[in-house]
C-alpha positions in Angstrom: 9.7 22.2 -63.5 6.5 23.3 -61.5 6.4 23.0 -57.6 4.0 20.5 -56.1 1.3 22.0 -53.6 -0.6 18.8 -53.1 0.1 15.2 -54.0 -2.6 12.6 -53.4 -1.3 9.1 -53.1 -3.3 5.8 -53.0 -6.1 7.8 -51.1 -9.0 5.1 -50.3 -12.2 6.1 -48.4 -14.8 3.9 -47.3 -18.5 4.3 -45.6 -19.9 2.3 -43.1 -23.7 1.5 -43.8 -26.3 -0.2 -42.0 -28.7 -2.4 -44.2 -32.1 -2.0 -42.5 -33.4 -5.2 -44.3 -30.7 -7.7 -43.5 -29.8 -5.7 -40.2 -26.2 -6.1 -41.2 -23.3 -3.4 -41.5 -21.8 -3.1 -44.8 -18.7 -1.1 -46.3 -18.9 1.0 -49.4 -15.7 2.1 -51.4 -16.4 5.6 -52.3 -12.7 6.5 -53.4 -10.6 3.5 -54.3 -6.9 4.1 -54.3 -6.4 7.2 -56.3 -3.4 9.2 -57.3 -3.0 12.6 -58.6 -0.7 15.7 -58.3 -1.7 19.6 -58.0 1.0 22.1 -59.0 1.3 25.4 -57.7 -0.9 28.0 -60.1 -2.4 25.1 -61.8 -6.2 24.3 -62.1 -7.1 20.6 -62.4 -10.7 19.8 -62.9 -12.5 16.5 -61.7 -15.5 15.3 -63.5 -17.8 12.2 -63.0 -21.1 11.1 -62.4 -23.1 11.9 -59.1 -21.6 9.4 -56.7 -18.3 8.8 -58.3 -16.4 10.3 -55.5 -15.5 13.8 -56.7 -17.1 15.4 -53.5 -15.7 12.6 -51.1 -12.2 13.2 -52.5 -12.6 17.2 -51.9 -14.0 16.7 -48.3 -11.1 14.3 -47.7 -8.4 16.6 -48.5 -9.9 19.2 -46.0 -10.5 16.3 -43.6 -14.2 17.2 -43.3 -15.5 13.8 -43.4 -17.3 12.6 -40.4 -15.5 9.7 -38.6 -17.7 7.3 -38.5 -19.4 6.6 -40.9 -16.6 7.4 -43.1 -13.0 5.8 -42.9 -9.8 7.0 -44.4 -8.3 3.5 -45.1 -5.2 4.2 -46.5 -3.2 6.9 -48.7 -1.4 10.1 -48.1 -2.5 13.6 -48.6 0.6 15.6 -48.7 0.7 19.7 -48.5 3.8 21.3 -49.6 3.6 24.8 -47.7 5.4 27.8 -49.4 9.0 28.1 -48.0 8.3 24.9 -45.9 11.1 22.3 -45.2 9.0 19.1 -45.5 5.3 18.5 -46.7 2.4 18.0 -44.0 0.8 14.7 -44.4 -3.0 15.9 -43.6 -4.0 11.9 -43.7 -1.9 11.9 -40.4 -3.7 14.8 -38.6 -6.5 14.9 -36.4 -9.4 16.5 -38.0 -10.7 18.7 -35.4 -7.8 19.3 -33.2 -4.9 19.7 -36.2 -6.6 20.9 -39.3 -8.5 24.1 -38.3 -5.3 26.3 -38.8 -4.7 25.0 -42.4 -8.7 25.2 -43.3 -9.5 28.5 -44.9 -5.8 29.9 -44.6 -4.1 27.5 -46.7 -7.2 25.3 -48.1 -10.6 26.8 -48.8 -13.5 25.2 -49.9 -16.8 26.3 -51.9 -19.4 23.8 -51.0 -22.0 22.5 -53.7 -25.2 23.7 -51.5 -24.8 27.1 -50.2 -28.3 27.1 -48.4 -27.1 24.4 -46.2 -23.5 25.6 -45.7 -24.5 29.3 -44.4 -25.7 29.7 -40.8 -29.4 30.8 -41.1 -29.0 32.8 -37.9 -26.3 35.0 -39.1 -26.1 37.7 -41.8 -23.9 37.1 -44.7 -21.4 39.6 -44.0 -20.9 38.5 -40.6 -20.0 35.0 -41.8 -17.3 36.0 -44.2 -16.0 38.5 -41.7 -15.6 36.0 -39.1 -13.6 33.7 -41.3 -11.1 36.9 -42.1 -10.9 37.4 -38.2 -10.0 34.1 -37.4 -6.7 34.0 -39.6 -5.9 37.7 -39.7 -4.7 40.2 -37.0 -7.2 42.8 -38.4 -10.1 45.1 -36.6 -13.6 44.1 -37.0 -14.1 47.3 -39.0 -11.4 46.5 -41.5 -12.9 42.8 -41.6 -16.2 44.4 -42.6 -14.6 46.5 -45.2 -13.1 43.7 -46.7 -16.1 41.6 -46.8 -17.8 44.3 -48.7 -15.1 44.6 -51.4 -15.1 40.9 -52.0 -18.9 41.3 -52.3 -18.1 43.7 -55.0 -15.6 41.4 -56.6 -18.3 38.4 -56.9 -20.7 40.8 -58.4 -23.4 41.0 -55.7 -25.7 44.0 -56.0 -25.4 46.6 -53.2 -22.8 44.8 -51.4 -23.1 47.1 -48.4 -26.6 46.1 -47.9 -26.0 42.4 -48.5 -23.5 42.5 -45.5 -26.7 43.0 -43.1 -29.0 40.3 -45.1 -29.6 36.8 -43.9 -29.3 33.9 -46.4 -33.0 33.2 -46.5 -33.3 36.8 -48.1 -30.9 36.0 -51.2 -31.2 34.0 -54.3 -29.7 30.5 -55.0 -27.2 32.3 -57.1 -26.4 35.0 -54.7 -26.2 32.7 -51.6 -23.2 30.9 -54.0 -21.5 34.1 -54.5 -21.4 34.7 -50.6 -19.7 31.3 -50.2 -17.2 32.1 -53.1 -16.7 35.4 -51.4 -15.8 33.5 -47.9 -13.5 31.0 -49.8 -11.6 33.9 -51.2 -11.4 35.7 -47.9 -7.8 34.5 -46.8 -6.2 34.1 -50.1 -5.7 30.5 -49.7 -3.0 28.6 -51.4 -5.5 26.0 -52.6 -8.9 26.4 -53.7 -11.4 23.6 -53.8 -14.4 24.5 -55.4 -17.2 21.8 -55.5 -19.7 22.7 -58.2 -19.3 26.5 -57.4 -21.3 27.8 -60.5 -24.2 25.1 -60.4 -26.4 27.8 -59.0 -25.3 30.5 -61.0 -26.7 32.0 -64.1 -24.6 31.8 -67.3 -23.5 35.5 -67.1 -22.4 35.4 -63.4 -20.8 32.1 -64.1 -18.7 33.9 -66.7 -17.6 36.6 -64.2 -16.7 34.0 -61.5 -14.6 31.8 -64.0 -13.1 35.2 -64.7 -12.7 35.9 -61.1 -11.0 32.7 -60.4 -8.5 32.9 -63.2 -7.7 36.4 -61.9 -7.1 34.9 -58.5 -4.8 32.5 -59.8 -2.9 34.8 -61.8 -2.5 37.6 -59.0 -1.8 35.0 -56.1 -0.7 31.7 -57.7 -3.4 29.8 -56.3 -3.8 26.4 -57.3 -7.5 25.3 -58.1 -9.2 21.8 -57.8 -12.4 22.5 -59.7 -15.3 20.1 -59.5 -18.1 20.4 -61.8 -20.8 18.5 -64.1 -20.5 21.2 -66.8 -17.8 20.0 -69.1 -18.1 23.2 -71.1 -16.6 25.2 -67.8 -14.0 22.5 -67.3 -13.0 22.9 -71.0 -12.5 26.8 -70.5 -11.1 26.8 -67.0 -8.9 23.8 -66.2 -5.2 22.9 -67.1 -5.7 19.1 -66.6 -8.6 17.0 -66.3 -9.4 13.7 -64.2 -12.3 11.7 -65.0 -13.8 9.7 -62.0 -15.9 6.7 -62.4 -17.1 4.6 -59.2 -14.4 5.9 -56.9 -11.6 5.5 -59.7 -9.6 7.7 -62.0 -10.3 6.2 -65.4 -8.9 8.8 -67.6 -6.5 11.9 -67.0 -4.6 14.4 -69.0 -4.6 17.9 -70.3 -8.0 19.4 -71.3 -7.3 19.3 -75.1 -6.1 16.0 -75.4 -9.0 14.5 -73.1 -12.0 16.4 -74.7 -10.7 16.0 -78.3 -9.6 12.6 -78.1 -11.0 10.7 -75.2 -9.7 7.2 -74.8 -12.2 5.8 -72.2 -15.7 5.0 -73.2 -17.2 6.5 -70.0 -15.3 10.0 -71.1 -16.9 9.5 -74.5 -20.5 9.1 -72.9 -20.0 12.2 -70.7 -18.8 14.2 -73.5 -22.1 13.3 -75.7 -24.6 13.7 -72.9 -24.0 17.6 -73.0 -27.1 19.4 -74.9 -25.4 20.5 -78.1 -25.5 24.3 -78.8 -25.8 24.2 -82.7 -28.7 21.7 -83.2 -31.7 20.3 -81.3 -31.8 16.4 -80.4 -35.0 14.1 -80.1 -33.0 12.6 -77.1 -30.0 13.1 -75.5 -27.0 10.3 -75.4 -26.3 8.8 -72.1 -23.4 7.1 -70.6 -24.9 3.6 -71.0 -25.0 4.1 -74.8 -21.3 4.0 -74.9 -20.5 1.7 -71.8 -21.8 -1.4 -70.3 -20.7 -3.5 -67.3 -20.5 -7.5 -67.4 -19.0 -10.0 -65.4 -15.8 -11.8 -66.3 -16.6 -15.3 -66.9 -13.2 -16.7 -65.5 -12.5 -14.2 -62.5 -16.1 -13.3 -61.9 -15.1 -9.6 -61.3 -17.6 -6.9 -63.0 -15.4 -5.1 -65.9 -16.3 -2.4 -68.2 -16.6 -2.6 -71.8 -17.1 -0.3 -74.9 -20.5 -0.7 -76.7 -20.7 -0.1 -80.6 -21.2 3.4 -81.6 -24.8 4.0 -80.4 -27.7 4.9 -83.0 -28.8 7.6 -80.7 -25.9 9.8 -81.8 -26.9 9.8 -85.3 -30.4 10.8 -87.0 -31.4 12.1 -83.7 -31.8 15.7 -84.7 -35.1 17.6 -85.0 -35.0 20.2 -87.8 -36.0 24.0 -87.2 -39.2 23.5 -89.2 -40.4 20.2 -87.3 -39.7 21.9 -83.9 -41.6 24.9 -84.9 -44.6 22.9 -86.4 -44.8 20.9 -82.8 -44.6 23.9 -80.9 -47.1 25.7 -82.9 -49.9 23.0 -82.4 -49.5 23.2 -78.8 -50.6 26.9 -79.0 -53.9 25.8 -80.5 -54.7 23.7 -77.0 -56.6 25.9 -74.4 -54.6 27.7 -71.8 -53.9 25.7 -68.8 -52.9 28.8 -66.7 -53.3 32.5 -67.4 -50.9 34.9 -65.8 -52.5 38.8 -65.8 -50.4 41.9 -64.4 -49.1 39.7 -61.8 -47.1 41.5 -59.1 -45.1 39.9 -56.1 -43.2 42.7 -54.0 -41.2 42.5 -51.0 -41.0 45.4 -48.6 -37.4 46.9 -48.2 -38.1 49.7 -45.8 -40.7 50.4 -43.4 -41.8 53.6 -41.4 -41.9 54.0 -37.7 -45.3 52.5 -37.5 -44.2 49.3 -39.5 -45.9 50.4 -42.9 -43.8 49.5 -45.8 -42.8 52.5 -47.8 -40.2 50.9 -50.3 -40.7 47.7 -52.2 -38.4 45.4 -54.1 -40.4 44.3 -57.3 -39.2 40.7 -57.6 -42.4 40.0 -60.2 -43.5 43.2 -61.7 -46.6 43.4 -64.1 -46.0 40.3 -65.6 -48.4 38.6 -68.1 -48.4 35.1 -70.1 -50.1 32.1 -70.8 -49.1 28.5 -70.4 -50.9 26.1 -73.0 -51.8 22.6 -72.2 -49.1 20.1 -73.0 -46.4 22.4 -73.5 -43.0 23.0 -71.9 -42.5 26.7 -71.1 -38.7 27.7 -70.4 -38.2 30.5 -68.1 -34.4 32.0 -68.1 -32.8 34.9 -66.6 -30.1 35.9 -64.3 -29.9 35.0 -60.7 -32.1 37.5 -58.8 -34.5 38.1 -61.5 -37.6 36.9 -60.2 -37.6 33.3 -61.7 -38.1 31.5 -58.8 -40.5 33.9 -57.1 -42.4 33.8 -60.3 -42.5 29.8 -60.2 -43.7 30.1 -56.6 -46.2 32.8 -56.9 -48.3 31.1 -59.8 -48.3 27.9 -57.5 -49.3 30.1 -54.5 -46.4 29.1 -52.5 -46.2 33.0 -52.1 -49.1 35.6 -52.0 -49.1 38.1 -54.8 -49.7 41.7 -54.2 -51.8 42.2 -57.2 -52.8 40.5 -60.5 -54.6 37.2 -61.4 -53.4 33.7 -61.7 -56.1 31.4 -63.4 -55.4 27.8 -63.3 -57.9 25.3 -65.0 -60.5 28.4 -65.2 -60.1 29.2 -61.4 -58.8 32.1 -59.8 -56.1 31.2 -57.6 -54.9 34.8 -56.3 -57.1 35.1 -53.1 -57.8 31.4 -52.4 -57.0 30.5 -48.9 -54.9 27.6 -47.8 -57.8 25.2 -47.1 -59.3 25.9 -50.6 -55.9 25.5 -52.2 -55.4 22.0 -50.6 -57.5 20.2 -53.2 -55.6 22.0 -56.0 -51.9 21.0 -54.6 -52.2 17.3 -56.0 -52.4 19.1 -59.5 -49.8 21.5 -59.0 -46.3 20.3 -57.9 -42.9 21.9 -57.9 -39.2 20.5 -57.9 -37.2 22.6 -55.7 -33.7 24.2 -56.6 -32.1 22.9 -53.3 -32.8 19.1 -52.9 -31.3 18.6 -49.3 -33.2 21.6 -47.8 -36.5 20.2 -49.3 -36.2 17.0 -48.0 -36.5 16.2 -44.2 -33.2 14.6 -42.7 -35.4 12.8 -40.3 -37.5 10.9 -42.8 -36.3 8.1 -44.9 -36.6 9.0 -48.8 -39.2 6.0 -49.2 -41.4 8.0 -46.3 -40.9 11.3 -48.1 -42.2 10.3 -51.6 -45.1 8.1 -49.7 -46.2 10.9 -47.4 -47.9 13.1 -50.1 -49.7 10.1 -51.4 -50.9 9.4 -47.5 -52.1 13.2 -47.6 -54.3 13.2 -50.5 -55.4 9.5 -50.1 -54.1 8.3 -53.2 -54.1 4.5 -53.5 -55.9 2.0 -51.0 -53.3 1.3 -48.5 -49.5 1.7 -47.5 -48.5 -1.3 -49.1 -49.7 -0.4 -52.7 -48.4 3.0 -51.9 -45.0 1.8 -51.0 -44.9 -0.5 -54.3 -45.6 2.8 -56.3 -42.7 4.5 -54.5 -40.3 1.9 -55.3 -41.6 1.9 -59.1 -40.8 5.7 -58.9 -37.5 5.3 -57.5 -36.7 2.8 -60.1 -38.1 5.5 -62.8 -35.7 8.0 -61.7 -32.7 5.5 -62.0 -32.4 4.7 -58.1 -33.2 1.4 -56.4 -35.5 -0.4 -54.3 -32.6 -1.1 -51.6 -32.3 2.7 -51.2 -36.1 3.0 -50.0 -35.0 3.0 -46.3 -32.0 5.5 -46.6 -31.8 8.9 -45.3 -31.3 12.0 -47.4 -27.8 12.7 -46.1 -26.7 9.2 -47.4 -26.9 10.3 -51.1 -24.9 12.7 -53.2 -26.7 16.0 -54.4 -27.6 14.6 -57.8 -29.0 11.6 -56.2 -31.3 13.9 -53.8 -32.5 15.8 -56.8 -33.7 12.6 -58.5 -35.3 11.6 -55.2 -37.3 15.4 -55.3 -38.3 14.7 -58.7 -39.9 11.1 -57.7 -41.7 12.9 -54.9 -43.1 15.7 -57.2 -44.5 13.0 -59.7 -46.0 10.8 -56.9 -49.4 12.5 -57.1 -49.4 12.4 -60.9 -49.6 16.3 -61.5 -51.2 18.1 -64.4 -49.0 21.1 -63.9 -45.4 20.8 -62.8 -42.9 23.6 -62.0 -39.3 22.6 -62.2 -37.2 25.1 -60.5 -33.4 24.5 -61.3 -34.2 20.7 -61.1 -31.3 19.9 -63.2 -28.7 22.3 -62.0 -27.3 20.1 -59.3 -26.9 17.1 -61.5 -24.0 16.3 -63.5 -24.4 16.1 -67.6 -24.7 12.3 -67.5 -27.6 12.3 -64.8 -28.9 15.6 -66.1 -29.1 13.8 -69.5 -31.0 10.7 -68.2 -33.6 13.1 -66.0 -34.2 15.2 -69.1 -34.8 12.5 -71.2 -37.0 11.0 -68.1 -39.0 14.1 -67.8 -39.8 14.2 -71.8 -40.9 10.5 -71.4 -43.1 11.2 -68.2 -44.5 14.2 -69.7 -45.5 12.3 -72.8 -47.0 9.4 -70.8 -48.5 11.5 -68.0 -49.6 14.4 -70.0 -48.5 17.2 -67.7 -47.7 20.8 -68.5 -44.3 22.0 -67.3 -42.8 25.3 -66.8 -39.1 24.5 -66.8 -36.8 27.4 -64.7 -33.0 27.2 -65.4 -30.0 29.4 -66.1 -28.6 26.8 -68.6 -30.0 27.9 -71.7 -28.8 24.9 -73.6 -30.9 22.5 -71.5 -33.9 25.3 -71.9 -33.6 25.1 -75.6 -33.5 21.4 -75.7 -36.6 20.7 -73.2 -38.9 23.7 -74.0 -41.4 24.6 -76.9 -41.1 28.4 -75.9 -38.9 30.3 -73.8 -39.7 33.2 -71.8 -36.7 35.5 -70.7 -37.1 37.5 -67.6 -35.1 40.4 -66.5 -35.3 42.4 -63.2 -38.8 41.2 -62.5 -40.1 41.7 -66.1 -40.6 39.8 -69.0 -37.7 40.8 -71.6 -39.1 38.5 -74.4 -41.0 35.4 -75.2 -41.1 33.1 -78.3 -40.4 29.9 -79.6 -37.3 28.2 -78.4 -35.2 27.9 -81.4 -36.4 31.4 -82.5 -35.2 32.9 -79.3 -31.8 31.1 -79.2 -30.9 31.9 -82.9 -32.4 35.2 -83.3 -32.6 37.2 -79.7 -34.6 40.4 -80.0 -33.1 42.2 -77.1 -29.6 43.0 -75.9 -30.1 41.3 -72.7 -30.9 37.9 -74.2 -28.1 38.1 -76.7 -26.0 38.8 -73.7 -27.3 35.4 -72.0 -26.4 33.5 -75.1 -23.0 34.4 -75.6 -22.2 33.8 -71.9 -22.8 30.1 -72.4 -19.6 28.1 -72.2 -18.8 26.9 -75.8 -16.4 23.9 -74.7 -13.0 23.8 -75.9 -10.9 27.0 -76.3 -7.3 27.6 -77.4 -5.3 28.5 -74.5 
């Protein structure tokens, strides 16, 4: 029989919330009396929608929830130390006084948003070395050497140089790898991974999953793996817990849950992921499989399973149909023309401050974006995708080259001249938390660009439009007065999408806009983007590391590698018949789902 290392019993977490409309305090139950056990050397996956309680559960195990507004109402969190005579109940320990010796050494956590988890004023290496020095009696030189070795293990380029770089100098995927190195630095007994591969491209994701498996095998580490990617869970987990509104609605070994799901919510989650073998017109969503109704006798809300939805059937697009649709778009005039674009960053300067060496993030790139199309942009972390997206919007100044938007050259325009064009060109950033002002309510954040560009007559009309946008992205009018920290990562991303659409742009860049979302919300947002694109007639550059998502939403796909374009072509042609070895490697690295263990 396996040894227990963690046992959670009747865990209930609630949050205090102040309703600014009624001026009353309310209590929201985030985790509702859940039970589960983690055994030594085991990987347990937790899946569920944004706001289902996955991350709150993980944070409560580490006792990292702020009290108030959170409150641990009941339950125990029993940790069984190796060789220990009796378990330690983390629920009874004081978070600030008693828990620090356990964090990092016995339990470590990889957080969902690396940019907000890393200190911007310290180098990445110094932050990892600090964690090593706190829990180990070694010299600073030895801690630095171990940090560089960890950077090598997580496949960071130039590990010695990365040690001295600051978080803002790294791509989103690279920052996440620094977080993974930090979590692994003290060989913890339990590794809690909260969306650890969210910001990573598929090839690095494959390496990280391999790395976590090696950690588990070499050190007997137990892993609690939280992710929205069911393909990842299928490949890495031994058991899976499915959470919905704070409850565990289904659990079991991976093959049973994935191949023979019992709960309608689980069935919906499995159907939401874009399939690899075919292209769908629309993605199924959880509401197609499951509904909620009020019991006529008790008055309580209860779930029920809907009849098999029609959306699952007769919902595919043939290769010929997709090719015809995409080919017609190329008959339109180009909305944007990019010629020989270069965006370089200095890596070394001489004594007088003149750059003598450059990092060529975007290196001689040329392409067209045609009116009405969605151009998918894929590539590994650090390949230049985000830099290219920001450069064509003139959020970065290029070194050289041409950016022609609606027959107007943008490359040399100053900010004053660019301002009128900002209304037409919008971006959804990769990290939703750092792109929202923590001191502004989400309603004010969406309303502000309307005020700046004088959209609509007055703030009353603007507020109505903001509420309409919130409801469009599956949020509610009651959330208008809440602040960003009151939402989950997926909810914050939907807020950012609503803000980008507030000005009714004609050109939209989505920079990993669904990477932070679980599959069910991701399906809703992808369907929403397609509906809004058809309604508002905007053109889109869709940046993502998930090739299955890019294939679903894109007319054409452009593959980037080391600042250059590897290949560009129709989405299905790229996916089914890649021309370069690099593209083939990207496709082979996509998680395929259930495997035989």
